[in-house]
PDBQT receptor file of N, H, CA, C and O in Angstrom, charges set to zero:
ATOM      1  N   MET A   1     219.080 170.012 315.111  1.00  0.00    +0.000 N 
ATOM      2  CA  MET A   1     219.079 169.402 316.202  1.00  0.00    +0.000 C 
ATOM      3  C   MET A   1     220.402 168.500 316.446  1.00  0.00    +0.000 C 
ATOM      4  O   MET A   1     220.974 167.902 315.534  1.00  0.00    +0.000 OA
ATOM      5  N   LEU A   2     220.784 168.484 317.721  1.00  0.00    +0.000 N 
ATOM      6  H   LEU A   2     220.319 168.970 318.462  1.00  0.00    +0.000 HD
ATOM      7  CA  LEU A   2     222.095 167.617 317.825  1.00  0.00    +0.000 C 
ATOM      8  C   LEU A   2     222.069 166.211 317.722  1.00  0.00    +0.000 C 
ATOM      9  O   LEU A   2     221.194 165.569 318.302  1.00  0.00    +0.000 OA
ATOM     10  N   PRO A   3     222.965 165.653 317.024  1.00  0.00    +0.000 N 
ATOM     11  CA  PRO A   3     222.937 164.158 316.907  1.00  0.00    +0.000 C 
ATOM     12  C   PRO A   3     222.716 163.322 318.076  1.00  0.00    +0.000 C 
ATOM     13  O   PRO A   3     221.983 162.333 318.045  1.00  0.00    +0.000 OA
ATOM     14  N   TRP A   4     223.377 163.731 319.153  1.00  0.00    +0.000 N 
ATOM     15  H   TRP A   4     223.972 164.534 319.178  1.00  0.00    +0.000 HD
ATOM     16  CA  TRP A   4     223.095 162.849 320.454  1.00  0.00    +0.000 C 
ATOM     17  C   TRP A   4     221.617 163.173 320.806  1.00  0.00    +0.000 C 
ATOM     18  O   TRP A   4     221.090 162.183 321.313  1.00  0.00    +0.000 OA
ATOM     19  N   TRP A   5     220.976 163.980 320.729  1.00  0.00    +0.000 N 
ATOM     20  H   TRP A   5     221.404 164.784 320.318  1.00  0.00    +0.000 HD
ATOM     21  CA  TRP A   5     219.523 164.216 321.135  1.00  0.00    +0.000 C 
ATOM     22  C   TRP A   5     218.736 163.321 320.282  1.00  0.00    +0.000 C 
ATOM     23  O   TRP A   5     217.875 162.626 320.822  1.00  0.00    +0.000 OA
ATOM     24  N   ASN A   6     218.910 163.255 319.108  1.00  0.00    +0.000 N 
ATOM     25  H   ASN A   6     219.610 163.819 318.670  1.00  0.00    +0.000 HD
ATOM     26  CA  ASN A   6     217.991 162.246 318.288  1.00  0.00    +0.000 C 
ATOM     27  C   ASN A   6     218.397 160.918 318.519  1.00  0.00    +0.000 C 
ATOM     28  O   ASN A   6     217.569 160.052 318.235  1.00  0.00    +0.000 OA
ATOM     29  N   ALA A   7     219.516 160.553 318.984  1.00  0.00    +0.000 N 
ATOM     30  H   ALA A   7     220.188 161.257 319.215  1.00  0.00    +0.000 HD
ATOM     31  CA  ALA A   7     219.928 159.168 319.377  1.00  0.00    +0.000 C 
ATOM     32  C   ALA A   7     219.133 158.737 320.506  1.00  0.00    +0.000 C 
ATOM     33  O   ALA A   7     218.725 157.576 320.523  1.00  0.00    +0.000 OA
ATOM     34  N   VAL A   8     218.857 159.552 321.474  1.00  0.00    +0.000 N 
ATOM     35  H   VAL A   8     219.188 160.496 321.461  1.00  0.00    +0.000 HD
ATOM     36  CA  VAL A   8     218.238 159.222 322.686  1.00  0.00    +0.000 C 
ATOM     37  C   VAL A   8     216.766 159.444 322.754  1.00  0.00    +0.000 C 
ATOM     38  O   VAL A   8     216.168 159.066 323.762  1.00  0.00    +0.000 OA
ATOM     39  N   ALA A   9     216.047 160.091 321.660  1.00  0.00    +0.000 N 
ATOM     40  H   ALA A   9     216.532 160.398 320.841  1.00  0.00    +0.000 HD
ATOM     41  CA  ALA A   9     214.671 160.471 321.340  1.00  0.00    +0.000 C 
ATOM     42  C   ALA A   9     214.061 159.133 321.025  1.00  0.00    +0.000 C 
ATOM     43  O   ALA A   9     213.577 159.107 319.894  1.00  0.00    +0.000 OA
ATOM     44  N   ILE A  10     213.955 158.085 321.662  1.00  0.00    +0.000 N 
ATOM     45  H   ILE A  10     214.349 158.106 322.581  1.00  0.00    +0.000 HD
ATOM     46  CA  ILE A  10     213.523 156.779 321.233  1.00  0.00    +0.000 C 
ATOM     47  C   ILE A  10     212.030 156.727 320.872  1.00  0.00    +0.000 C 
ATOM     48  O   ILE A  10     211.614 155.765 320.226  1.00  0.00    +0.000 OA
ATOM     49  N   ASN A  11     211.267 157.638 321.229  1.00  0.00    +0.000 N 
ATOM     50  H   ASN A  11     211.605 158.419 321.753  1.00  0.00    +0.000 HD
ATOM     51  CA  ASN A  11     209.810 157.624 320.918  1.00  0.00    +0.000 C 
ATOM     52  C   ASN A  11     209.496 158.459 319.710  1.00  0.00    +0.000 C 
ATOM     53  O   ASN A  11     208.424 158.438 319.105  1.00  0.00    +0.000 OA
ATOM     54  N   ASP A  12     210.560 159.207 319.417  1.00  0.00    +0.000 N 
ATOM     55  H   ASP A  12     211.431 159.223 319.909  1.00  0.00    +0.000 HD
ATOM     56  CA  ASP A  12     210.295 160.265 318.389  1.00  0.00    +0.000 C 
ATOM     57  C   ASP A  12     210.892 159.575 317.022  1.00  0.00    +0.000 C 
ATOM     58  O   ASP A  12     212.111 159.527 316.858  1.00  0.00    +0.000 OA
ATOM     59  N   VAL A  13     210.020 159.066 316.092  1.00  0.00    +0.000 N 
ATOM     60  H   VAL A  13     209.030 159.105 316.226  1.00  0.00    +0.000 HD
ATOM     61  CA  VAL A  13     210.237 158.486 315.045  1.00  0.00    +0.000 C 
ATOM     62  C   VAL A  13     211.051 159.506 314.026  1.00  0.00    +0.000 C 
ATOM     63  O   VAL A  13     212.145 159.214 313.543  1.00  0.00    +0.000 OA
ATOM     64  N   PRO A  14     210.439 160.589 313.806  1.00  0.00    +0.000 N 
ATOM     65  CA  PRO A  14     211.391 161.390 313.052  1.00  0.00    +0.000 C 
ATOM     66  C   PRO A  14     212.773 161.879 313.317  1.00  0.00    +0.000 C 
ATOM     67  O   PRO A  14     213.579 162.201 312.444  1.00  0.00    +0.000 OA
ATOM     68  N   ALA A  15     212.978 161.905 314.662  1.00  0.00    +0.000 N 
ATOM     69  H   ALA A  15     212.323 161.643 315.371  1.00  0.00    +0.000 HD
ATOM     70  CA  ALA A  15     214.378 162.011 315.369  1.00  0.00    +0.000 C 
ATOM     71  C   ALA A  15     215.231 160.810 315.008  1.00  0.00    +0.000 C 
ATOM     72  O   ALA A  15     216.408 160.896 314.660  1.00  0.00    +0.000 OA
ATOM     73  N   GLN A  16     214.623 159.816 315.105  1.00  0.00    +0.000 N 
ATOM     74  H   GLN A  16     213.667 159.746 315.387  1.00  0.00    +0.000 HD
ATOM     75  CA  GLN A  16     215.380 158.380 314.889  1.00  0.00    +0.000 C 
ATOM     76  C   GLN A  16     215.686 158.369 313.410  1.00  0.00    +0.000 C 
ATOM     77  O   GLN A  16     216.786 157.997 313.001  1.00  0.00    +0.000 OA
ATOM     78  N   SER A  17     214.888 158.704 312.742  1.00  0.00    +0.000 N 
ATOM     79  H   SER A  17     213.994 159.007 313.073  1.00  0.00    +0.000 HD
ATOM     80  CA  SER A  17     215.198 158.757 311.210  1.00  0.00    +0.000 C 
ATOM     81  C   SER A  17     216.230 159.813 310.735  1.00  0.00    +0.000 C 
ATOM     82  O   SER A  17     216.962 159.585 309.772  1.00  0.00    +0.000 OA
ATOM     83  N   ASP A  18     216.269 160.933 311.411  1.00  0.00    +0.000 N 
ATOM     84  H   ASP A  18     215.674 161.118 312.194  1.00  0.00    +0.000 HD
ATOM     85  CA  ASP A  18     217.329 161.880 311.372  1.00  0.00    +0.000 C 
ATOM     86  C   ASP A  18     218.669 161.387 311.728  1.00  0.00    +0.000 C 
ATOM     87  O   ASP A  18     219.684 161.611 311.068  1.00  0.00    +0.000 OA
ATOM     88  N   PHE A  19     218.598 160.618 312.949  1.00  0.00    +0.000 N 
ATOM     89  H   PHE A  19     217.773 160.437 313.485  1.00  0.00    +0.000 HD
ATOM     90  CA  PHE A  19     219.836 160.047 313.512  1.00  0.00    +0.000 C 
ATOM     91  C   PHE A  19     220.336 159.098 312.538  1.00  0.00    +0.000 C 
ATOM     92  O   PHE A  19     221.514 159.166 312.187  1.00  0.00    +0.000 OA
ATOM     93  N   TYR A  20     219.589 158.260 312.088  1.00  0.00    +0.000 N 
ATOM     94  H   TYR A  20     218.632 158.205 312.373  1.00  0.00    +0.000 HD
ATOM     95  CA  TYR A  20     220.234 157.059 311.168  1.00  0.00    +0.000 C 
ATOM     96  C   TYR A  20     220.290 157.489 309.789  1.00  0.00    +0.000 C 
ATOM     97  O   TYR A  20     220.473 156.578 308.982  1.00  0.00    +0.000 OA
ATOM     98  N   SER A  21     220.174 158.702 309.309  1.00  0.00    +0.000 N 
ATOM     99  H   SER A  21     220.026 159.442 309.965  1.00  0.00    +0.000 HD
ATOM    100  CA  SER A  21     220.343 159.159 307.863  1.00  0.00    +0.000 C 
ATOM    101  C   SER A  21     221.705 159.253 307.697  1.00  0.00    +0.000 C 
ATOM    102  O   SER A  21     222.502 159.452 308.613  1.00  0.00    +0.000 OA
ATOM    103  N   SER A  22     222.031 159.083 306.308  1.00  0.00    +0.000 N 
ATOM    104  H   SER A  22     221.383 158.921 305.563  1.00  0.00    +0.000 HD
ATOM    105  CA  SER A  22     223.327 158.888 305.915  1.00  0.00    +0.000 C 
ATOM    106  C   SER A  22     224.047 160.284 306.050  1.00  0.00    +0.000 C 
ATOM    107  O   SER A  22     225.275 160.302 306.127  1.00  0.00    +0.000 OA
ATOM    108  N   ALA A  23     223.320 161.451 306.081  1.00  0.00    +0.000 N 
ATOM    109  H   ALA A  23     222.323 161.437 306.018  1.00  0.00    +0.000 HD
ATOM    110  CA  ALA A  23     224.096 162.858 306.339  1.00  0.00    +0.000 C 
ATOM    111  C   ALA A  23     224.476 162.799 307.687  1.00  0.00    +0.000 C 
ATOM    112  O   ALA A  23     225.509 163.371 308.035  1.00  0.00    +0.000 OA
ATOM    113  N   ASN A  24     223.694 162.107 308.601  1.00  0.00    +0.000 N 
ATOM    114  H   ASN A  24     222.855 161.642 308.318  1.00  0.00    +0.000 HD
ATOM    115  CA  ASN A  24     224.193 162.253 310.021  1.00  0.00    +0.000 C 
ATOM    116  C   ASN A  24     225.290 161.422 310.257  1.00  0.00    +0.000 C 
ATOM    117  O   ASN A  24     226.084 161.761 311.134  1.00  0.00    +0.000 OA
ATOM    118  N   GLY A  25     225.506 160.215 309.517  1.00  0.00    +0.000 N 
ATOM    119  H   GLY A  25     224.861 159.939 308.804  1.00  0.00    +0.000 HD
ATOM    120  CA  GLY A  25     226.730 159.376 309.535  1.00  0.00    +0.000 C 
ATOM    121  C   GLY A  25     227.876 160.191 309.159  1.00  0.00    +0.000 C 
ATOM    122  O   GLY A  25     228.897 160.158 309.845  1.00  0.00    +0.000 OA
ATOM    123  N   ARG A  26     227.785 160.916 308.126  1.00  0.00    +0.000 N 
ATOM    124  H   ARG A  26     226.955 160.943 307.569  1.00  0.00    +0.000 HD
ATOM    125  CA  ARG A  26     228.939 161.872 307.655  1.00  0.00    +0.000 C 
ATOM    126  C   ARG A  26     229.179 162.780 308.807  1.00  0.00    +0.000 C 
ATOM    127  O   ARG A  26     230.357 162.981 309.104  1.00  0.00    +0.000 OA
ATOM    128  N   LEU A  27     228.359 163.289 309.419  1.00  0.00    +0.000 N 
ATOM    129  H   LEU A  27     227.402 163.125 309.178  1.00  0.00    +0.000 HD
ATOM    130  CA  LEU A  27     228.376 164.370 310.444  1.00  0.00    +0.000 C 
ATOM    131  C   LEU A  27     229.119 163.828 311.696  1.00  0.00    +0.000 C 
ATOM    132  O   LEU A  27     230.026 164.439 312.261  1.00  0.00    +0.000 OA
ATOM    133  N   LEU A  28     228.680 162.726 312.035  1.00  0.00    +0.000 N 
ATOM    134  H   LEU A  28     227.942 162.229 311.577  1.00  0.00    +0.000 HD
ATOM    135  CA  LEU A  28     229.472 161.844 313.140  1.00  0.00    +0.000 C 
ATOM    136  C   LEU A  28     230.824 161.419 312.757  1.00  0.00    +0.000 C 
ATOM    137  O   LEU A  28     231.680 161.254 313.625  1.00  0.00    +0.000 OA
ATOM    138  N   ASN A  29     231.076 161.227 311.472  1.00  0.00    +0.000 N 
ATOM    139  H   ASN A  29     230.380 161.361 310.767  1.00  0.00    +0.000 HD
ATOM    140  CA  ASN A  29     232.452 160.856 311.134  1.00  0.00    +0.000 C 
ATOM    141  C   ASN A  29     233.388 162.162 311.327  1.00  0.00    +0.000 C 
ATOM    142  O   ASN A  29     234.493 162.117 311.868  1.00  0.00    +0.000 OA
ATOM    143  N   ASP A  30     232.826 163.257 310.838  1.00  0.00    +0.000 N 
ATOM    144  H   ASP A  30     231.929 163.294 310.398  1.00  0.00    +0.000 HD
ATOM    145  CA  ASP A  30     233.609 164.594 310.976  1.00  0.00    +0.000 C 
ATOM    146  C   ASP A  30     233.838 164.981 312.518  1.00  0.00    +0.000 C 
ATOM    147  O   ASP A  30     234.861 165.548 312.905  1.00  0.00    +0.000 OA
ATOM    148  N   LEU A  31     232.737 164.600 313.385  1.00  0.00    +0.000 N 
ATOM    149  H   LEU A  31     231.906 164.140 313.071  1.00  0.00    +0.000 HD
ATOM    150  CA  LEU A  31     232.753 165.078 314.759  1.00  0.00    +0.000 C 
ATOM    151  C   LEU A  31     233.811 164.073 315.400  1.00  0.00    +0.000 C 
ATOM    152  O   LEU A  31     234.524 164.504 316.306  1.00  0.00    +0.000 OA
ATOM    153  N   VAL A  32     233.945 162.766 314.976  1.00  0.00    +0.000 N 
ATOM    154  H   VAL A  32     233.365 162.416 314.240  1.00  0.00    +0.000 HD
ATOM    155  CA  VAL A  32     234.871 161.947 315.547  1.00  0.00    +0.000 C 
ATOM    156  C   VAL A  32     236.452 162.438 315.370  1.00  0.00    +0.000 C 
ATOM    157  O   VAL A  32     237.339 162.408 316.223  1.00  0.00    +0.000 OA
ATOM    158  N   ARG A  33     236.523 162.914 313.945  1.00  0.00    +0.000 N 
ATOM    159  H   ARG A  33     235.802 162.937 313.252  1.00  0.00    +0.000 HD
ATOM    160  CA  ARG A  33     237.801 163.408 313.529  1.00  0.00    +0.000 C 
ATOM    161  C   ARG A  33     238.236 164.786 314.212  1.00  0.00    +0.000 C 
ATOM    162  O   ARG A  33     239.431 165.038 314.365  1.00  0.00    +0.000 OA
ATOM    163  N   ASN A  34     237.297 165.614 314.592  1.00  0.00    +0.000 N 
ATOM    164  H   ASN A  34     236.326 165.408 314.468  1.00  0.00    +0.000 HD
ATOM    165  CA  ASN A  34     237.541 166.861 315.055  1.00  0.00    +0.000 C 
ATOM    166  C   ASN A  34     237.376 167.068 316.614  1.00  0.00    +0.000 C 
ATOM    167  O   ASN A  34     237.874 168.051 317.163  1.00  0.00    +0.000 OA
ATOM    168  N   ALA A  35     236.676 166.130 317.296  1.00  0.00    +0.000 N 
ATOM    169  H   ALA A  35     236.272 165.331 316.850  1.00  0.00    +0.000 HD
ATOM    170  CA  ALA A  35     236.413 166.071 318.667  1.00  0.00    +0.000 C 
ATOM    171  C   ALA A  35     237.688 165.958 319.656  1.00  0.00    +0.000 C 
ATOM    172  O   ALA A  35     238.647 165.226 319.408  1.00  0.00    +0.000 OA
ATOM    173  N   ARG A  36     237.590 166.725 320.741  1.00  0.00    +0.000 N 
ATOM    174  H   ARG A  36     236.811 167.320 320.943  1.00  0.00    +0.000 HD
ATOM    175  CA  ARG A  36     238.660 166.561 321.684  1.00  0.00    +0.000 C 
ATOM    176  C   ARG A  36     238.757 165.239 322.378  1.00  0.00    +0.000 C 
ATOM    177  O   ARG A  36     239.841 164.727 322.658  1.00  0.00    +0.000 OA
ATOM    178  N   GLU A  37     237.562 164.684 322.657  1.00  0.00    +0.000 N 
ATOM    179  H   GLU A  37     236.682 165.100 322.430  1.00  0.00    +0.000 HD
ATOM    180  CA  GLU A  37     237.234 163.396 323.130  1.00  0.00    +0.000 C 
ATOM    181  C   GLU A  37     236.548 162.598 322.222  1.00  0.00    +0.000 C 
ATOM    182  O   GLU A  37     235.362 162.288 322.335  1.00  0.00    +0.000 OA
ATOM    183  N   ALA A  38     237.480 162.180 321.094  1.00  0.00    +0.000 N 
ATOM    184  H   ALA A  38     238.443 162.431 321.002  1.00  0.00    +0.000 HD
ATOM    185  CA  ALA A  38     236.872 161.529 320.034  1.00  0.00    +0.000 C 
ATOM    186  C   ALA A  38     236.196 160.140 320.401  1.00  0.00    +0.000 C 
ATOM    187  O   ALA A  38     235.237 159.694 319.771  1.00  0.00    +0.000 OA
ATOM    188  N   ASP A  39     236.764 159.524 321.442  1.00  0.00    +0.000 N 
ATOM    189  H   ASP A  39     237.543 159.886 321.954  1.00  0.00    +0.000 HD
ATOM    190  CA  ASP A  39     236.212 158.132 321.916  1.00  0.00    +0.000 C 
ATOM    191  C   ASP A  39     234.810 158.200 322.343  1.00  0.00    +0.000 C 
ATOM    192  O   ASP A  39     234.042 157.261 322.133  1.00  0.00    +0.000 OA
ATOM    193  N   LYS A  40     234.424 159.356 322.976  1.00  0.00    +0.000 N 
ATOM    194  H   LYS A  40     235.048 160.119 323.146  1.00  0.00    +0.000 HD
ATOM    195  CA  LYS A  40     232.944 159.564 323.260  1.00  0.00    +0.000 C 
ATOM    196  C   LYS A  40     232.037 159.739 322.098  1.00  0.00    +0.000 C 
ATOM    197  O   LYS A  40     230.961 159.148 322.008  1.00  0.00    +0.000 OA
ATOM    198  N   VAL A  41     232.489 160.551 321.230  1.00  0.00    +0.000 N 
ATOM    199  H   VAL A  41     233.363 161.031 321.304  1.00  0.00    +0.000 HD
ATOM    200  CA  VAL A  41     231.728 160.566 319.889  1.00  0.00    +0.000 C 
ATOM    201  C   VAL A  41     231.666 159.201 319.155  1.00  0.00    +0.000 C 
ATOM    202  O   VAL A  41     230.610 158.782 318.682  1.00  0.00    +0.000 OA
ATOM    203  N   ALA A  42     232.746 158.575 319.084  1.00  0.00    +0.000 N 
ATOM    204  H   ALA A  42     233.605 158.916 319.468  1.00  0.00    +0.000 HD
ATOM    205  CA  ALA A  42     232.774 157.253 318.471  1.00  0.00    +0.000 C 
ATOM    206  C   ALA A  42     231.775 156.382 318.979  1.00  0.00    +0.000 C 
ATOM    207  O   ALA A  42     231.276 155.544 318.229  1.00  0.00    +0.000 OA
ATOM    208  N   LEU A  43     231.405 156.486 320.227  1.00  0.00    +0.000 N 
ATOM    209  H   LEU A  43     231.810 157.167 320.837  1.00  0.00    +0.000 HD
ATOM    210  CA  LEU A  43     230.290 155.713 320.668  1.00  0.00    +0.000 C 
ATOM    211  C   LEU A  43     229.024 155.982 319.966  1.00  0.00    +0.000 C 
ATOM    212  O   LEU A  43     228.333 155.014 319.649  1.00  0.00    +0.000 OA
ATOM    213  N   LEU A  44     228.659 157.100 319.702  1.00  0.00    +0.000 N 
ATOM    214  H   LEU A  44     229.220 157.886 319.960  1.00  0.00    +0.000 HD
ATOM    215  CA  LEU A  44     227.422 157.562 318.884  1.00  0.00    +0.000 C 
ATOM    216  C   LEU A  44     227.575 156.880 317.499  1.00  0.00    +0.000 C 
ATOM    217  O   LEU A  44     226.634 156.259 317.005  1.00  0.00    +0.000 OA
ATOM    218  N   LEU A  45     228.775 157.005 316.880  1.00  0.00    +0.000 N 
ATOM    219  H   LEU A  45     229.539 157.510 317.281  1.00  0.00    +0.000 HD
ATOM    220  CA  LEU A  45     228.955 156.405 315.543  1.00  0.00    +0.000 C 
ATOM    221  C   LEU A  45     228.758 154.895 315.579  1.00  0.00    +0.000 C 
ATOM    222  O   LEU A  45     228.207 154.256 314.683  1.00  0.00    +0.000 OA
ATOM    223  N   LYS A  46     229.230 154.421 316.625  1.00  0.00    +0.000 N 
ATOM    224  H   LYS A  46     229.678 154.940 317.353  1.00  0.00    +0.000 HD
ATOM    225  CA  LYS A  46     228.992 152.884 316.793  1.00  0.00    +0.000 C 
ATOM    226  C   LYS A  46     227.503 152.634 316.806  1.00  0.00    +0.000 C 
ATOM    227  O   LYS A  46     227.039 151.826 316.002  1.00  0.00    +0.000 OA
ATOM    228  N   VAL A  47     226.733 153.256 317.645  1.00  0.00    +0.000 N 
ATOM    229  H   VAL A  47     227.110 153.913 318.298  1.00  0.00    +0.000 HD
ATOM    230  CA  VAL A  47     225.172 153.122 317.532  1.00  0.00    +0.000 C 
ATOM    231  C   VAL A  47     224.676 153.353 316.273  1.00  0.00    +0.000 C 
ATOM    232  O   VAL A  47     223.928 152.523 315.757  1.00  0.00    +0.000 OA
ATOM    233  N   TRP A  48     225.008 154.439 315.663  1.00  0.00    +0.000 N 
ATOM    234  H   TRP A  48     225.616 155.114 316.082  1.00  0.00    +0.000 HD
ATOM    235  CA  TRP A  48     224.667 154.698 314.200  1.00  0.00    +0.000 C 
ATOM    236  C   TRP A  48     224.959 153.418 313.227  1.00  0.00    +0.000 C 
ATOM    237  O   TRP A  48     224.154 153.107 312.350  1.00  0.00    +0.000 OA
ATOM    238  N   ARG A  49     226.004 152.800 313.420  1.00  0.00    +0.000 N 
ATOM    239  H   ARG A  49     226.658 153.053 314.133  1.00  0.00    +0.000 HD
ATOM    240  CA  ARG A  49     226.483 151.727 312.577  1.00  0.00    +0.000 C 
ATOM    241  C   ARG A  49     225.649 150.391 312.916  1.00  0.00    +0.000 C 
ATOM    242  O   ARG A  49     225.467 149.474 312.115  1.00  0.00    +0.000 OA
ATOM    243  N   GLN A  50     225.229 150.430 314.081  1.00  0.00    +0.000 N 
ATOM    244  H   GLN A  50     225.377 151.174 314.732  1.00  0.00    +0.000 HD
ATOM    245  CA  GLN A  50     224.585 149.110 314.588  1.00  0.00    +0.000 C 
ATOM    246  C   GLN A  50     223.141 149.135 314.261  1.00  0.00    +0.000 C 
ATOM    247  O   GLN A  50     222.469 148.220 314.737  1.00  0.00    +0.000 OA
ATOM    248  N   ARG A  51     222.584 149.970 313.575  1.00  0.00    +0.000 N 
ATOM    249  H   ARG A  51     223.130 150.713 313.188  1.00  0.00    +0.000 HD
ATOM    250  CA  ARG A  51     221.196 150.009 313.343  1.00  0.00    +0.000 C 
ATOM    251  C   ARG A  51     220.572 148.736 313.040  1.00  0.00    +0.000 C 
ATOM    252  O   ARG A  51     219.362 148.677 312.823  1.00  0.00    +0.000 OA
TER     253      ARG A  51
């Protein structure tokens, strides 16, 4: 499942657990480094960090 989908699935507890997992945090960091528009992906990383 895509990280951004889990971030917006607010009524889906397993999706939220997946989004806030440490593995997803590592994935988001990798995406920020490799994305063309890193600032947009960085917003997801910010949400992940503010749990």
